[in-house]
C-alpha positions as CSV (number, residue, x, y, z in Angstrom):
1,M,-45.3,6.2,37.7
2,A,-46.2,3.0,35.8
3,S,-46.6,5.0,32.5
4,V,-43.2,6.7,33.1
5,I,-41.5,3.3,33.5
6,T,-43.3,2.0,30.5
7,S,-42.2,4.9,28.3
8,L,-38.6,4.5,29.6
9,T,-38.6,0.8,28.7
10,V,-39.8,1.5,25.2
11,L,-37.4,4.4,24.6
12,S,-34.4,2.6,26.0
13,S,-35.1,-0.5,24.0
14,T,-35.7,1.5,20.8
15,A,-32.5,3.5,21.3
16,L,-30.5,0.3,21.9
17,R,-31.8,-1.4,18.7
18,V,-31.4,1.6,16.5
19,L,-27.9,2.5,17.8
20,S,-26.8,-1.2,17.5
21,Y,-28.1,-1.4,13.9
22,V,-26.3,1.9,13.0
23,F,-23.1,0.7,14.8
24,L,-23.0,-2.8,13.3
25,R,-24.2,-2.1,9.8
26,W,-23.8,1.6,9.0
27,I,-21.1,3.6,10.9
28,P,-19.1,1.9,13.7
29,G,-18.5,5.2,15.5
30,H,-16.7,5.2,18.8
31,H,-19.5,7.1,20.5
32,A,-22.0,4.3,20.0
33,P,-20.8,1.5,22.4
34,P,-21.2,3.7,25.6
35,L,-24.6,4.8,24.5
36,I,-25.6,1.3,23.7
37,L,-24.4,0.1,27.1
38,L,-26.3,3.0,28.8
39,S,-29.5,2.1,27.0
40,A,-29.1,-1.6,27.9
41,L,-28.7,-0.7,31.6
42,I,-31.8,1.6,31.6
43,Y,-33.8,-1.1,29.7
44,S,-32.8,-3.9,32.1
45,I,-33.8,-1.9,35.2
46,S,-37.1,-0.7,33.8
47,L,-38.0,-4.1,32.5
48,L,-37.3,-5.7,35.8
49,S,-39.4,-3.0,37.6
50,I,-42.4,-3.8,35.2
51,W,-42.0,-7.5,35.6
52,R,-42.0,-7.3,39.4
53,S,-45.2,-5.2,39.3
54,Q,-46.9,-7.8,37.2
55,E,-45.7,-10.5,39.6
56,A,-47.1,-8.6,42.6
57,L,-50.5,-8.4,40.9
58,A,-50.7,-12.1,39.9
59,P,-51.3,-13.7,43.4
60,T,-54.3,-11.5,44.1
61,A,-55.9,-12.7,40.9
62,R,-55.1,-16.3,41.7
63,E,-56.0,-16.3,45.4
64,P,-59.5,-17.6,45.3
65,S,-58.5,-20.6,43.3
66,S,-55.6,-21.5,45.6
67,Q,-57.6,-21.6,48.8
68,A,-58.1,-25.0,50.3
69,V,-61.7,-26.3,50.5
70,S,-62.9,-26.6,54.0
71,N,-64.3,-30.0,55.1
72,S,-67.3,-28.2,56.7
73,Q,-68.8,-26.5,53.6
74,P,-71.1,-23.7,54.8
75,V,-74.4,-23.1,53.1
76,N,-76.6,-20.1,52.8
77,D,-80.2,-19.7,53.9
78,Q,-81.4,-21.3,50.7
79,G,-79.2,-24.4,51.3
80,V,-76.8,-23.4,48.5
81,D,-73.1,-24.4,48.9
82,K,-71.3,-21.0,49.0
83,D,-67.8,-22.4,48.1
84,H,-69.2,-24.4,45.2
85,F,-71.0,-21.2,43.9
86,A,-67.8,-19.1,44.3
87,Q,-65.7,-21.8,42.4
88,E,-68.1,-21.9,39.6
89,K,-68.0,-18.1,39.3
90,L,-64.2,-18.1,39.4
91,S,-64.0,-20.8,36.8
92,S,-66.3,-18.8,34.5
93,S,-64.2,-15.7,35.0
94,A,-61.0,-17.6,34.3
95,A,-62.5,-19.1,31.1
96,K,-63.5,-15.6,30.0
97,Q,-60.0,-14.3,30.8
98,Q,-58.4,-17.1,28.8
99,V,-60.6,-16.3,25.8
100,V,-59.6,-12.6,26.0
101,S,-55.9,-13.6,26.4
102,K,-56.0,-15.8,23.3
103,K,-57.9,-13.1,21.4
104,H,-55.3,-10.5,22.1
105,L,-52.2,-12.7,22.0
106,K,-51.3,-11.8,18.4
107,P,-51.4,-8.1,18.7
108,W,-49.5,-8.2,22.0
109,A,-46.9,-10.4,20.4
110,G,-46.1,-7.8,17.7
111,W,-46.1,-4.9,20.2
112,T,-43.9,-6.8,22.6
113,L,-41.3,-7.8,20.1
114,L,-41.2,-4.3,18.6
115,S,-41.3,-2.2,21.8
116,G,-39.2,-4.4,24.2
117,L,-42.0,-4.3,26.8
118,P,-42.8,-7.5,28.8
119,S,-45.9,-9.4,27.6
120,P,-48.9,-9.5,30.0
121,V,-50.1,-12.8,28.4
122,S,-46.9,-14.8,27.6
123,I,-43.6,-15.2,29.4
124,W,-42.0,-16.5,26.2
125,L,-42.7,-13.2,24.4
126,T,-41.0,-11.4,27.2
127,V,-38.0,-13.6,27.0
128,A,-37.9,-13.2,23.2
129,T,-38.0,-9.4,23.2
130,A,-35.4,-9.1,26.0
131,G,-33.3,-11.7,24.1
132,I,-33.2,-9.6,21.0
133,N,-31.7,-6.7,23.0
134,L,-29.3,-9.1,24.8
135,I,-28.1,-10.6,21.4
136,L,-27.5,-7.0,20.0
137,C,-25.4,-6.1,23.0
138,L,-23.4,-9.3,22.5
139,F,-22.9,-8.5,18.8
140,V,-21.6,-5.0,19.7
141,A,-19.2,-6.5,22.3
142,D,-18.1,-9.1,19.7
143,L,-17.2,-6.4,17.2
144,V,-15.4,-4.2,19.7
145,Y,-13.5,-6.8,21.7
146,R,-13.3,-10.2,20.1
147,A,-10.5,-9.4,17.6
148,P,-8.2,-7.4,20.0
149,I,-8.5,-10.0,22.7
150,M,-8.6,-13.3,20.7
151,Y,-6.7,-12.4,17.6
152,P,-3.7,-10.2,18.7
153,S,-1.8,-12.0,15.8
154,N,1.5,-12.2,17.8
155,D,2.4,-15.3,15.9
156,L,1.9,-13.7,12.4
157,S,4.5,-14.8,9.9
158,F,4.2,-13.3,6.4
159,V,6.1,-11.6,3.6
160,R,4.9,-8.8,1.4
161,V,6.2,-6.8,-1.5
162,G,6.6,-3.0,-1.3
163,Y,8.1,-0.6,-3.9
164,V,9.4,-2.3,-7.1
165,S,11.5,-0.2,-9.5
166,A,13.1,-1.1,-12.8
167,T,16.1,-2.6,-11.1
168,S,15.1,-3.3,-7.5
169,A,12.4,-4.7,-5.2
170,S,11.7,-4.2,-1.5
171,L,10.3,-7.0,0.7
172,L,9.1,-7.0,4.3
173,V,9.5,-10.2,6.3
174,R,7.9,-10.9,9.7
175,E,8.9,-14.1,11.6
176,P,8.3,-14.3,15.4
177,D,9.2,-18.0,15.7
178,S,12.8,-18.3,16.8
179,K,12.9,-21.9,15.5
180,Q,12.7,-20.5,12.0
181,L,15.9,-18.5,12.4
182,P,18.0,-17.8,10.6
183,V,15.7,-16.6,7.8
184,F,17.2,-16.9,4.3
185,I,15.9,-15.0,1.2
186,S,16.5,-15.9,-2.4
187,H,15.1,-14.9,-5.8
188,R,15.3,-16.0,-9.4
189,A,14.0,-14.7,-12.8
190,V,11.1,-16.6,-14.3
191,P,10.0,-16.7,-18.0
192,S,7.3,-14.2,-18.9
193,A,5.5,-13.1,-22.1
194,S,8.0,-10.3,-22.6
195,N,11.1,-12.3,-21.7
196,K,11.0,-16.1,-22.3
197,V,14.7,-16.8,-22.0
198,V,16.1,-16.0,-18.5
199,D,18.5,-17.4,-16.0
200,E,16.3,-19.4,-13.7
201,S,18.9,-20.2,-11.1
202,W,18.3,-19.1,-7.5
203,K,20.3,-16.4,-6.1
204,A,20.8,-15.7,-2.3
205,V,19.8,-12.1,-1.3
206,S,19.9,-11.7,2.5
207,K,19.5,-13.5,5.8
208,A,18.4,-12.6,9.3
209,Y,20.0,-14.4,12.3
210,W,18.1,-12.6,15.0
211,L,14.7,-10.8,15.2
212,S,13.3,-9.2,18.3
213,N,10.3,-7.2,19.6
214,E,12.2,-4.0,19.0
215,T,11.1,-4.2,15.3
216,D,8.0,-6.4,16.0
217,Y,10.1,-9.3,14.5
218,T,10.2,-7.7,11.1
219,F,13.1,-6.8,8.8
220,T,13.3,-5.5,5.3
221,V,15.0,-7.0,2.2
222,A,16.3,-5.0,-0.8
223,I,16.7,-7.1,-3.9
224,R,19.0,-5.2,-6.4
225,G,20.6,-5.7,-9.7
226,L,17.4,-6.7,-11.5
227,R,16.4,-6.1,-15.1
228,P,13.6,-3.8,-16.2
229,N,10.2,-5.3,-17.1
230,N,11.2,-8.9,-15.9
231,R,9.2,-11.3,-13.7
232,Y,10.8,-12.7,-10.6
233,Q,10.0,-15.2,-7.9
234,Y,11.2,-14.8,-4.3
235,A,11.4,-17.5,-1.7
236,V,11.9,-17.3,2.1
237,S,13.1,-20.2,4.3
238,N,10.0,-19.9,6.5
239,N,7.9,-21.3,3.7
240,H,6.7,-18.1,2.1
241,S,7.1,-17.2,-1.6
242,G,5.6,-15.0,-4.2
243,Y,6.2,-13.1,-7.5
244,F,6.8,-9.5,-8.6
245,T,7.5,-7.8,-12.0
246,T,10.0,-5.0,-12.2
247,A,9.0,-1.6,-13.7
248,P,9.8,-0.8,-17.4
249,E,12.4,1.7,-18.2
250,T,11.5,5.3,-17.6
251,G,9.1,6.5,-20.3
252,R,8.2,3.1,-21.5
253,T,5.4,0.6,-20.9
254,A,5.3,-3.2,-20.7
255,P,5.3,-4.5,-24.3
256,A,2.7,-7.1,-23.5
257,T,0.1,-4.5,-22.5
258,D,1.4,-1.2,-23.8
259,K,0.1,0.5,-20.7
260,L,0.7,1.0,-17.0
261,T,-2.1,0.0,-14.7
262,F,-2.2,0.7,-11.0
263,L,-4.9,0.6,-8.3
264,T,-6.0,3.2,-5.8
265,S,-8.2,3.3,-2.7
266,S,-8.1,3.8,1.1
267,C,-9.9,3.0,4.4
268,I,-10.2,-0.5,5.6
269,K,-11.6,-2.1,8.8
270,P,-12.0,-5.8,9.5
271,R,-15.4,-7.4,9.6
272,F,-17.5,-4.4,8.6
273,P,-20.4,-4.4,7.8
274,Y,-20.6,-6.7,10.8
275,N,-21.5,-10.4,10.2
276,P,-21.5,-12.6,13.3
277,L,-20.7,-15.6,11.1
278,S,-17.6,-14.1,9.5
279,H,-14.0,-14.3,10.6
280,P,-13.1,-11.5,13.1
281,L,-10.4,-10.3,10.7
282,A,-12.3,-10.8,7.5
283,M,-12.2,-8.0,4.9
284,P,-15.1,-8.2,2.5
285,G,-13.7,-5.5,0.3
286,F,-10.5,-7.5,-0.2
287,R,-12.5,-10.2,-1.9
288,H,-13.9,-7.8,-4.5
289,L,-10.4,-6.6,-5.2
290,A,-9.1,-10.1,-5.5
291,D,-11.7,-11.0,-8.1
292,W,-10.3,-8.3,-10.4
293,I,-6.6,-8.5,-9.9
294,P,-6.0,-11.3,-12.5
295,T,-8.0,-9.2,-15.1
296,L,-6.5,-5.8,-14.3
297,K,-2.9,-7.0,-14.1
298,A,-2.0,-4.0,-12.0
299,S,1.7,-3.1,-11.3
300,F,0.9,-1.9,-7.7
301,M,-1.6,-0.6,-5.3
302,L,-1.4,3.0,-4.1
303,F,-3.1,2.9,-0.7
304,L,-4.1,6.4,0.4
305,G,-4.4,6.1,4.2
306,D,-6.5,4.7,7.0
307,F,-4.9,1.3,6.7
308,I,-5.9,0.9,10.4
309,Y,-8.6,2.6,12.5
310,I,-7.1,2.9,15.9
311,D,-10.1,4.7,17.3
312,V,-12.8,2.8,15.6
313,P,-14.9,1.2,17.0
314,R,-13.1,2.0,20.3
315,R,-9.6,3.1,21.1
316,L,-8.1,0.5,23.4
317,G,-4.8,2.1,24.0
318,S,-2.2,4.7,22.8
319,D,0.9,2.7,23.2
320,P,3.1,1.3,20.3
321,E,1.9,-2.3,20.9
322,T,-1.7,-1.3,20.5
323,Y,-0.9,0.3,17.2
324,R,1.3,-2.6,16.1
325,R,-1.5,-5.1,16.9
326,E,-3.9,-3.2,14.5
327,Y,-1.3,-3.6,11.6
328,R,-0.7,-7.3,12.4
329,Q,-4.4,-8.0,12.4
330,V,-4.8,-6.5,8.8
331,Y,-1.9,-8.6,7.6
332,N,-3.3,-11.6,9.4
333,S,-6.7,-11.3,7.7
334,P,-7.7,-14.5,5.9
335,D,-8.4,-12.2,2.9
336,W,-5.0,-10.5,2.8
337,P,-3.0,-13.2,0.8
338,S,-5.4,-13.0,-2.1
339,I,-4.7,-9.3,-2.8
340,S,-0.9,-9.2,-1.9
341,K,0.8,-12.2,-3.3
342,D,1.2,-10.7,-6.8
343,L,0.5,-7.1,-6.0
344,P,3.0,-4.7,-4.4
345,W,1.5,-2.1,-2.0
346,I,2.7,1.5,-1.6
347,H,1.3,3.6,1.3
348,V,0.6,7.1,2.6
349,M,-0.6,7.9,6.1
350,D,-3.9,9.5,7.1
351,D,-5.5,10.4,10.4
352,H,-6.9,7.1,11.7
353,E,-3.4,5.6,11.8
354,I,-2.9,8.2,14.5
355,A,-6.2,9.8,15.7
356,N,-9.2,11.2,14.1
357,D,-8.6,14.4,12.2
358,W,-5.0,14.5,13.5
359,D,-3.3,17.9,13.2
360,G,-0.9,17.7,16.2
361,N,2.3,17.2,14.2
362,T,4.6,14.8,16.2
363,T,3.1,15.2,19.6
364,A,1.6,12.2,21.4
365,P,0.3,9.8,20.3
366,Y,2.2,10.4,17.0
367,P,5.4,8.7,18.2
368,A,3.5,5.5,19.1
369,A,1.6,5.6,15.9
370,A,4.7,6.2,13.7
371,D,6.4,3.1,15.2
372,P,4.5,0.5,13.2
373,W,3.9,2.9,10.4
374,H,7.6,3.0,9.7
375,L,8.2,-0.7,10.4
376,Y,5.4,-2.0,8.2
377,H,5.1,0.6,5.5
378,T,7.7,3.4,5.0
379,S,10.5,0.8,5.3
380,I,9.6,-0.7,1.9
381,N,8.0,2.4,0.3
382,P,9.7,4.4,-2.5
383,P,12.7,6.4,-1.3
384,P,11.8,9.5,0.7
385,V,12.4,12.9,-1.1
386,R,14.6,14.0,1.8
387,P,16.3,11.9,4.5
388,G,14.0,11.2,7.4
389,A,11.0,12.6,5.5
390,S,7.7,10.7,5.2
391,Y,6.8,12.0,1.7
392,F,7.9,10.1,-1.4
393,Q,8.6,10.4,-5.1
394,F,9.2,7.9,-7.9
395,T,8.8,7.3,-11.6
396,H,7.2,4.2,-13.1
397,G,7.3,3.9,-16.8
398,P,5.2,6.6,-18.4
399,A,4.2,8.3,-15.1
400,S,5.8,10.1,-12.2
401,F,4.4,10.3,-8.6
402,F,4.6,12.5,-5.6
403,L,3.2,11.1,-2.4
404,M,2.3,13.8,0.0
405,E,2.3,13.5,3.8
406,T,-0.7,15.5,5.0
407,R,-0.6,14.8,8.7
408,R,2.9,15.1,10.2
409,Y,3.8,18.6,9.0
410,R,0.4,20.5,9.0
411,T,-0.5,23.4,11.2
412,P,-3.7,23.0,13.2
413,S,-6.8,23.5,11.1
414,A,-8.3,25.9,13.7
415,P,-8.6,28.8,14.7
416,L,-7.2,30.4,11.6
417,P,-9.5,30.8,8.5
418,A,-9.1,28.5,5.6
419,N,-7.5,31.2,3.4
420,S,-4.9,32.3,5.9
421,S,-1.4,32.4,4.6
422,E,-0.1,31.3,8.0
423,K,-1.6,27.8,7.6
424,S,0.2,25.0,5.9
425,M,-0.8,21.4,5.2
426,L,2.7,20.4,4.0
427,G,5.2,22.5,5.8
428,P,7.8,24.6,3.9
429,E,10.2,21.9,2.9
430,Q,7.5,19.5,1.6
431,L,5.8,22.3,-0.3
432,S,9.1,23.2,-1.9
433,S,9.7,19.6,-2.9
434,L,6.2,19.4,-4.4
435,L,6.6,22.6,-6.4
436,T,9.9,21.4,-7.7
437,F,8.4,18.1,-8.8
438,L,5.6,19.9,-10.6
439,S,7.9,22.4,-12.4
440,R,10.6,20.0,-13.5
441,P,10.5,18.7,-17.1
442,E,9.8,15.0,-17.4
443,P,11.9,12.5,-19.4
444,D,10.7,11.5,-22.8
445,G,7.7,9.2,-22.6
446,V,6.5,10.4,-19.2
447,K,3.3,12.2,-19.9
448,W,1.5,12.2,-16.5
449,K,2.3,13.6,-13.1
450,F,0.3,12.0,-10.2
451,V,0.0,14.0,-7.0
452,I,-1.1,11.7,-4.1
453,S,-3.0,13.0,-1.2
454,S,-4.6,11.1,1.7
455,I,-7.4,13.7,1.9
456,P,-9.5,15.3,-0.9
457,F,-8.0,18.3,-2.8
458,T,-11.5,19.6,-3.7
459,R,-13.6,21.7,-1.3
460,N,-16.8,20.3,-2.8
461,W,-17.1,18.0,0.3
462,R,-19.0,20.0,2.8
463,F,-18.9,17.7,5.8
464,G,-15.8,17.9,7.9
465,S,-14.1,20.0,5.2
466,T,-11.8,21.8,7.5
467,D,-9.7,18.6,7.9
468,T,-9.2,18.5,4.1
469,W,-7.5,20.8,1.7
470,A,-10.7,23.0,2.0
471,G,-9.2,24.2,5.3
472,Y,-5.8,25.2,3.6
473,L,-7.0,27.2,0.6
474,H,-4.0,29.6,0.5
475,E,-1.5,26.9,0.2
476,R,-3.8,24.9,-2.1
477,Q,-3.9,27.8,-4.6
478,K,-0.1,27.9,-4.8
479,I,-0.1,24.2,-5.7
480,L,-3.0,24.6,-8.2
481,E,-1.1,27.4,-10.0
482,A,1.9,25.2,-10.2
483,M,-0.1,22.4,-11.6
484,W,-1.7,24.7,-14.3
485,S,1.8,25.8,-15.2
486,V,3.0,22.3,-16.1
487,S,3.8,21.8,-19.7
488,P,0.6,21.2,-21.8
489,S,2.1,17.9,-23.0
490,T,2.0,16.6,-19.5
491,G,-1.3,15.9,-17.6
492,V,-1.6,16.4,-13.8
493,V,-3.9,14.2,-11.9
494,V,-4.6,14.2,-8.1
495,L,-5.5,10.9,-6.4
496,S,-7.1,11.0,-2.9
497,G,-9.2,9.1,-0.5
498,D,-10.6,9.5,3.1
499,R,-14.3,10.5,2.4
500,H,-15.8,7.0,2.1
501,E,-17.3,8.2,-1.2
502,F,-16.2,8.6,-4.7
503,A,-16.0,11.8,-6.7
504,A,-14.2,13.0,-9.8
505,T,-13.6,16.7,-9.8
506,A,-12.1,19.0,-12.5
507,F,-10.2,22.2,-11.7
508,P,-10.1,24.4,-14.8
509,P,-8.0,27.6,-14.7
510,P,-9.9,30.8,-14.0
511,E,-11.5,32.5,-17.0
512,G,-9.2,35.0,-18.7
513,S,-6.1,33.8,-16.8
514,R,-2.7,33.1,-18.4
515,W,-3.3,29.4,-18.4
516,P,-5.1,27.6,-21.2
517,V,-8.1,25.5,-20.6
518,S,-6.1,22.4,-21.5
519,A,-4.2,22.9,-18.2
520,T,-7.3,21.6,-16.3
521,V,-6.3,19.4,-13.4
522,H,-8.4,16.4,-12.4
523,E,-8.9,14.7,-9.1
524,F,-10.2,11.2,-8.5
525,S,-11.1,10.6,-4.8
526,T,-11.9,6.9,-4.0
527,S,-12.8,5.2,-0.8
528,P,-13.4,3.0,1.1
529,L,-11.9,-0.3,0.1
530,S,-13.6,-2.1,2.9
531,M,-15.5,0.0,5.3
532,F,-18.8,2.0,5.7
533,Y,-20.1,4.6,3.3
534,L,-21.9,7.8,4.5
535,P,-25.7,7.5,4.4
536,F,-26.2,11.1,3.6
537,R,-24.8,13.2,0.8
538,T,-21.8,15.5,1.5
539,Y,-20.4,16.5,-1.9
540,E,-21.8,19.5,-3.6
541,E,-20.6,21.7,-6.5
542,R,-21.2,25.4,-5.9
543,E,-21.3,28.1,-8.6
544,G,-18.4,30.5,-8.6
545,E,-15.9,28.2,-6.9
546,G,-14.5,26.8,-10.2
547,E,-14.5,23.2,-9.1
548,V,-16.6,21.0,-11.5
549,C,-18.3,17.8,-10.5
550,V,-17.5,15.2,-13.1
551,K,-18.9,12.2,-11.3
552,Y,-20.2,11.5,-7.8
553,V,-20.8,8.0,-6.5
554,P,-21.5,8.0,-2.7
555,D,-22.8,4.5,-2.1
556,G,-20.9,1.2,-1.7
557,N,-18.9,-0.4,1.1
558,S,-16.1,-1.3,-1.3
559,K,-14.7,1.1,-3.9
560,F,-11.4,1.1,-5.8
561,G,-10.1,2.7,-8.9
562,A,-7.9,1.4,-11.7
563,V,-5.7,3.9,-13.4
564,E,-4.5,3.0,-16.9
565,V,-1.8,5.2,-18.5
566,L,-1.6,4.2,-22.1
567,G,1.6,4.0,-24.0
568,G,2.2,4.8,-27.6
569,K,4.3,7.4,-29.4
570,G,3.5,11.0,-30.1
571,D,2.8,14.0,-28.0
572,Q,-0.6,13.1,-26.6
573,G,-0.9,11.2,-23.4
574,V,-4.0,9.1,-22.5
575,C,-5.1,8.2,-19.0
576,R,-8.2,6.1,-18.2
577,F,-9.8,5.9,-14.8
578,R,-12.1,2.9,-14.0
579,L,-14.3,2.8,-10.9
580,F,-15.3,-0.4,-9.2
581,V,-18.0,-0.5,-6.6
582,D,-18.8,-3.6,-4.6
583,G,-17.0,-5.7,-7.2
584,V,-18.7,-4.2,-10.2
585,E,-17.2,-1.7,-12.7
586,V,-19.7,1.2,-12.7
587,W,-17.9,4.0,-14.5
588,D,-14.8,5.0,-16.5
589,H,-13.4,8.3,-17.8
590,V,-10.6,9.1,-20.2
591,L,-8.2,12.1,-20.0
592,T,-5.9,13.3,-22.7
593,T,-3.0,15.7,-22.9
594,G,-2.0,17.8,-25.9
595,P,-0.8,21.2,-27.1
596,A,-2.0,24.3,-25.4
597,V,-5.3,25.7,-26.6
598,I,-5.2,29.5,-26.5
599,G,-8.7,31.1,-26.1
600,G,-12.0,29.4,-25.7
601,R,-13.2,26.9,-23.1
602,G,-14.3,23.6,-24.6
603,R,-16.1,20.9,-22.8
604,D,-13.4,18.4,-23.6
605,A,-10.9,20.3,-21.4
606,V,-13.0,19.4,-18.4
607,W,-14.4,16.0,-19.3
608,G,-11.5,14.6,-21.2
């Protein structure tokens, strides 16, 4: 029985420590906390059982030394004092035991601290090994509960910039303090490298006299009548201010840089990897991004989903307020201002804003999840393609964009096979809008079409692939054929996220098809911005599938891409993708457009 309890103690302690490490530093999966709690319970009971067994044996060993010495000390036949002889024998045995204990103390220390077993020679070693497990449990509880309980961010007051066109800008304002009402917003033009003479007088834009919990104390502001490629400052009466730059005219780039630069990434979760000394709402990946913003001078961030993780590390509710709190906590992060003050953010939705691998359309909990999604994101996104839709389309200088909605309209990924014609990721109306976007001619100077997907377009990811476009191959083939049919003077690029890894994939047309090799489509899938990365490899190119791996970078807790669309006259378009991992630029890749190439399949068509 004793050996069974000993084994149970070692196993439960080991499970607790391994699971805690994986949960805190590797993958904060929602299955881990219950398993850690169960391991801690088993460990506590078994440790107490062993400790009590050791205590029960201890008095027997100490009994001779604790007996009182009788006043009448008996002697044996030889006149030897029996008690004195027994005490000398006991003292000698104790001395030998003390020597043995000291001799074996160091090996016992290592084993005790490693296994979680109580030490037979030192109570302090027992306290230390049990303390390690207790501290790990407290760390897990800290990561799961501290932010939701102690930082609900109900008093959050902030302003952020959303979609900025050539003549307008959208702002989101949150102000829960009634003493700040009414809230006034104004703006003015400021001198810039491209426009040094401007009217710098302040102009009133909007005001809010009353805000309520119905909108989570938020309201949107549309600033119109702006001039293309001009820098503006906005100011709000609740002591918030910032800057934005309007887009250049369609087909043109900013004269100062002669290129359009924008950023792309997805997937963020506060305080991961876990650090007990960091702020509960800290975003380590935001700091890496903030270091590069002044250098990159990006026009906007395309954030491709998983802005919140409602079910990681634990789902604490499915009501609108629980979802709202998650959004507020991101915006209340001490690292948020550094990556938003001069950088507009545009969003698409993915599963963790609703539930993992969501394919339930608008059934619960989608209505609760959509509440803050619309309040905080779509309200200042580009205009929807159709009224009430959650997919968007816009043009910025030399590039046009279609932002797909891959959750709200999809049919379930099971039980139909991946190539079933009855399955749809987008739904009929969105698919029609996307095909129209791909087939329409672009204005002069617009040389790139960017299709934005929250999930990977390639099927080269072999883990959880049914949730991606790999589970909807029939519809994907329609889209690919429409992409290959785009004018050869216009490049098509897919940007995606979700996988917590990076991969660049090329989709050349099939051999002998009606499409030239120059019609090759490229995808750059980038994530996470601040989250875990998978410890095992899940991306694999397979012969015969026609999807070419250009680059695969799985490691890194923070990844983002910078896309540079170069200006210049002529028929050829140039697009450069730059990859940043944990704050370091690790790879770049250049794509070009040009006239169709009939016959032959050159390397440059795939690798740019």
